[in-house]
C-alpha positions in Angstrom: 205.9 -24.7 80.4 208.1 -21.7 81.2 210.6 -21.9 84.0 210.1 -19.4 86.8 212.1 -16.3 86.2 212.1 -16.5 82.4 210.8 -13.6 80.4 207.3 -13.7 79.3 206.7 -13.5 75.6 203.1 -12.5 76.2 203.7 -9.3 78.0 206.1 -6.6 76.9 207.4 -3.7 79.1 209.1 -1.1 76.9 209.6 2.5 77.9 208.8 3.5 74.3 205.4 1.9 74.4 202.8 3.3 76.7 205.5 4.8 79.0 206.6 1.3 80.1 203.1 0.1 81.1 203.0 -3.7 80.8 201.2 -4.4 77.5 200.3 -7.5 75.5 203.3 -8.1 73.1 202.8 -6.6 69.7 200.0 -4.3 70.9 199.5 -1.1 72.8 196.9 -2.8 75.0 197.8 -2.6 78.7 197.4 -5.9 80.6 195.5 -3.8 83.2 192.7 -3.5 80.7 192.1 -7.2 80.8 192.1 -7.2 84.6 189.7 -4.3 84.7 187.3 -6.1 82.3 187.4 -9.2 84.5 187.0 -7.3 87.7 184.0 -5.4 86.1 182.2 -8.7 85.4 182.8 -8.5 81.6 183.6 -11.6 79.6 186.8 -12.6 77.8 184.8 -12.2 74.5 183.8 -8.7 75.5 187.5 -7.8 76.0 188.6 -9.4 72.8 185.8 -7.6 70.9 187.0 -4.3 72.3 190.7 -5.0 71.7 191.0 -7.0 68.5 194.8 -6.6 68.4 195.0 -9.0 71.4 194.5 -12.7 70.5 192.7 -15.2 72.6 195.9 -17.2 72.8 197.8 -14.3 74.3 195.1 -13.8 77.0 195.1 -17.5 77.8 198.9 -17.6 77.9 198.9 -14.6 80.2 196.4 -16.1 82.6 198.3 -19.4 82.7 201.6 -17.7 83.4 200.0 -15.5 86.1 198.5 -18.6 87.7 201.8 -20.5 87.6 203.5 -17.5 89.2 200.9 -17.3 92.0 201.1 -21.0 92.7 204.9 -20.9 92.7 205.0 -18.2 95.3 202.2 -19.5 97.5 
């Protein structure tokens, strides 16, 4: 488990990649794309089919980190 305040290895913010938009590390896929898929009622498999450069493990790790962050600030 990551300590709060440590850098995520799942999401990368780099001004040279997608103008600094948070993306899944090693890809040019914005994290917002995953959130849009979920909000639109699409499945995780739909997202992974559309963005094969993102692994299931990356998505699960992102969701776990996000959940931990939300619970830590609640």
